[in-house]
C-alpha positions as MATLAB code, in Angstrom:
seq = 'MTVPTHESPPAPATANDHRLRALLLDIDGVLLGTRPVMRKAWQRVQEIHGVALPFRDYERHLGREFGDIMQRLGVTDAEAVRRTYEAESVATAHLEQEFAGIVETLHAFVAADWRLGVVTSKHVDRAAPLLARLGCPFATIRTPAGAGRTKPAPDPLLLALVDLGVDPASAVYVGDMAVDQESAARAGVPYVHAGWGYGQPTAPDPETAASPKDLLSLLLPAKQLVEGSTV';
ca = [
     128.750  -11.842   45.115;
     126.505   -9.542   43.042;
     126.288   -8.496   39.462;
     128.157   -5.230   38.994;
     125.505   -2.600   38.318;
     127.700   -0.371   36.313;
     128.096   -2.937   33.488;
     125.500   -3.456   30.771;
     124.809   -6.951   29.743;
     126.003   -7.817   26.217;
     123.355   -7.690   23.388;
     122.305  -10.789   21.616;
     123.773  -11.457   18.250;
     122.160   -9.425   15.441;
     119.981  -10.980   12.872;
     122.713  -10.601   10.053;
     125.257  -12.307   12.201;
     125.660  -15.765   10.662;
     127.799  -17.301   13.362;
     126.546  -20.343   15.093;
     124.193  -19.478   17.926;
     123.029  -21.228   20.992;
     119.926  -20.988   23.278;
     120.776  -22.085   26.874;
     118.025  -22.634   29.343;
     117.434  -23.267   32.981;
     114.896  -26.099   33.960;
     112.980  -25.031   37.026;
     110.736  -22.075   36.307;
     111.893  -21.866   32.620;
     111.251  -25.273   31.023;
     109.083  -26.831   33.497;
     106.835  -25.817   36.297;
     108.397  -27.661   39.183;
     107.217  -25.575   42.254;
     104.492  -28.279   43.270;
     107.309  -30.913   43.443;
     109.768  -28.705   45.168;
     107.016  -27.800   47.846;
     106.174  -31.429   48.462;
     109.839  -32.468   48.632;
     110.530  -29.699   51.207;
     107.564  -30.817   53.200;
     109.015  -34.192   53.367;
     112.295  -32.884   54.468;
     110.605  -30.839   57.327;
     108.741  -34.039   58.479;
     111.736  -36.449   58.497;
     114.572  -34.200   59.534;
     112.738  -31.668   61.769;
     113.683  -28.627   59.516;
     111.529  -25.837   60.656;
     112.370  -23.428   57.772;
     109.366  -22.671   55.562;
     109.457  -23.408   51.927;
     109.857  -19.720   50.883;
     113.214  -19.589   52.559;
     114.329  -22.638   50.384;
     112.733  -21.173   47.333;
     114.543  -17.660   47.488;
     117.705  -19.560   46.878;
     116.616  -21.537   43.723;
     119.170  -21.779   40.957;
     121.930  -22.645   43.406;
     123.284  -26.126   43.907;
     121.311  -27.950   46.699;
     124.336  -28.247   48.986;
     124.954  -24.509   48.690;
     121.392  -23.796   49.537;
     121.636  -26.051   52.604;
     124.798  -24.267   53.800;
     123.048  -20.836   53.320;
     120.055  -22.009   55.226;
     122.260  -23.423   58.087;
     120.824  -27.042   57.583;
     123.044  -29.725   59.005;
     123.432  -33.282   57.623;
     122.868  -31.880   54.158;
     123.505  -35.273   52.391;
     120.792  -36.961   54.260;
     118.463  -34.055   53.660;
     119.410  -34.279   49.907;
     118.539  -37.981   49.699;
     115.162  -37.308   51.200;
     114.512  -34.349   49.017;
     115.444  -36.140   45.814;
     113.502  -39.312   46.669;
     110.373  -37.343   47.141;
     111.139  -35.262   44.021;
     111.174  -38.436   41.989;
     108.039  -39.790   43.636;
     106.118  -36.555   42.878;
     107.664  -35.929   39.454;
     104.193  -36.457   37.802;
     103.188  -33.042   39.210;
     105.641  -31.230   36.930;
     104.307  -29.715   33.832;
     105.882  -28.051   30.747;
     105.071  -24.261   30.306;
     102.599  -23.540   27.685;
     104.304  -22.973   24.363;
     107.833  -23.874   25.444;
     108.185  -27.014   23.274;
     107.003  -25.230   20.234;
     109.180  -22.434   20.807;
     112.274  -24.547   21.138;
     111.488  -26.438   17.969;
     111.248  -22.894   16.254;
     114.824  -22.106   17.387;
     116.013  -25.456   16.166;
     114.448  -24.865   12.829;
     116.243  -21.538   12.678;
     119.566  -23.390   13.240;
     120.125  -22.480   16.901;
     121.723  -25.162   19.081;
     119.848  -25.916   22.375;
     121.500  -26.623   25.665;
     120.506  -26.734   29.359;
     122.421  -25.400   32.275;
     120.690  -26.263   35.622;
     121.660  -26.818   39.322;
     119.294  -29.908   39.183;
     121.454  -33.110   39.306;
     121.645  -35.055   36.178;
     119.821  -38.119   37.342;
     116.631  -35.879   37.960;
     117.287  -33.603   35.101;
     117.696  -36.122   32.316;
     114.256  -37.772   32.556;
     112.461  -34.391   32.646;
     114.258  -33.275   29.581;
     113.563  -36.555   27.720;
     109.817  -36.022   28.271;
     110.071  -32.567   26.479;
     111.251  -34.361   23.204;
     113.557  -31.456   22.224;
     116.927  -31.904   20.750;
     119.170  -30.595   23.508;
     122.834  -30.794   22.353;
     124.329  -30.496   25.856;
     123.187  -30.624   29.516;
     125.449  -29.063   32.199;
     124.713  -29.979   35.843;
     126.508  -29.842   39.220;
     127.728  -33.435   38.338;
     130.070  -32.126   35.625;
     133.267  -30.124   35.756;
     133.792  -26.702   37.292;
     131.899  -24.565   39.774;
     128.154  -24.213   39.893;
     126.035  -21.125   39.331;
     126.504  -18.153   39.962;
     129.975  -18.948   38.663;
     130.269  -18.696   34.937;
     131.657  -22.306   34.477;
     128.570  -24.297   33.545;
     127.587  -21.651   30.978;
     131.026  -21.510   29.440;
     131.405  -25.323   29.424;
     128.065  -25.729   27.696;
     129.233  -23.294   24.995;
     132.477  -25.287   24.571;
     130.274  -28.404   24.098;
     128.291  -26.509   21.382;
     131.157  -24.797   19.651;
     129.554  -21.309   20.147;
     130.963  -18.076   21.286;
     129.504  -16.384   24.434;
     128.414  -13.364   22.497;
     126.496  -15.531   20.042;
     124.500  -17.290   22.795;
     121.578  -16.460   25.116;
     120.817  -17.749   28.556;
     117.249  -17.915   29.664;
     116.689  -18.095   33.330;
     114.403  -16.813   36.136;
     116.600  -16.184   39.161;
     119.078  -13.595   40.137;
     121.743  -16.442   40.235;
     121.111  -17.147   36.654;
     121.544  -13.475   35.689;
     124.742  -13.306   37.700;
     126.166  -16.499   35.966;
     125.360  -15.170   32.534;
     126.931  -11.709   33.364;
     130.120  -13.272   34.561;
     130.198  -15.501   31.477;
     129.825  -12.642   29.003;
     126.496  -14.303   27.759;
     123.438  -12.235   26.939;
     120.647  -12.908   29.392;
     116.908  -13.062   29.003;
     114.709  -13.223   32.037;
     111.739  -15.663   32.021;
     108.964  -13.542   33.239;
     106.796  -16.731   33.720;
     109.228  -18.211   36.126;
     109.821  -17.805   39.895;
     112.225  -14.948   40.591;
     112.707  -11.366   39.722;
     115.615   -9.844   37.682;
     118.279   -7.652   39.338;
     120.117   -4.497   38.014;
     121.008   -3.791   35.373;
     117.456   -4.645   33.917;
     117.733   -7.538   31.337;
     115.482   -8.257   28.550;
     112.454  -10.037   29.761;
     110.101  -12.354   28.009;
     106.585  -12.538   29.446;
     105.980  -15.987   27.986;
     108.044  -18.651   26.191;
     106.660  -17.512   22.751;
     107.842  -13.922   23.504;
     111.424  -15.372   23.102;
     110.762  -15.614   19.409;
     110.098  -12.005   18.883;
     112.958  -11.021   21.120;
     115.655  -13.277   19.309;
     114.353  -14.394   16.072;
     113.727  -12.286   12.986;
     110.397  -13.030   11.359;
     112.087  -14.470    8.318;
     113.565  -17.087   10.421;
     110.259  -18.624   11.533;
     109.144  -21.634    9.535;
     106.195  -21.002    7.394;
     103.071  -22.639    8.800;
     104.668  -22.998   12.330;
     102.181  -23.055   15.126;
     104.279  -20.554   16.949;
];
């Protein structure tokens, strides 16, 4: 399913709108640079399971749940492949690094009374330790282990907003893959594309932030920034 090209994405809440606001974010390619880990994990899958598909074939489906990706790639015995992939991901997790400025940016949103949430296709047992390392107050995490369908369905975004008590029009989802953009459009949530991530946006062209700190100028009025902030 593709995002309808005749519809424009909703605009983020305006500066004088005092409703509760939420910033929802993906993990891979948005919060953390995980490509080295994913590449290592896929190499392990190739070695153990004889999968001949190159990493670029796996990477172009990032954002979807792992089983969905395996089905699209025609990989059989997906659960065994998943176990190998996840075990290698845990073993090489030290290669993952936060993107420059992301933690400071998130704290600036918290200081401006935004609620933070994560919507990811990474399973919770791998997502939770990574998020704990960031030290940011995420109020909800939605993963494939929870209720509802996975991205590109709108379910995880809408369920995250139910958790936070925030309307879709008062939220923003930051992702880096077409599947993120489609999920946001179907949920009626404004979308900002992470230009520092791994994928390209699709039509209609969304707002794009070149770096994590650019989210501040896109979404926060200057008066909401804390005086003396490093961001």
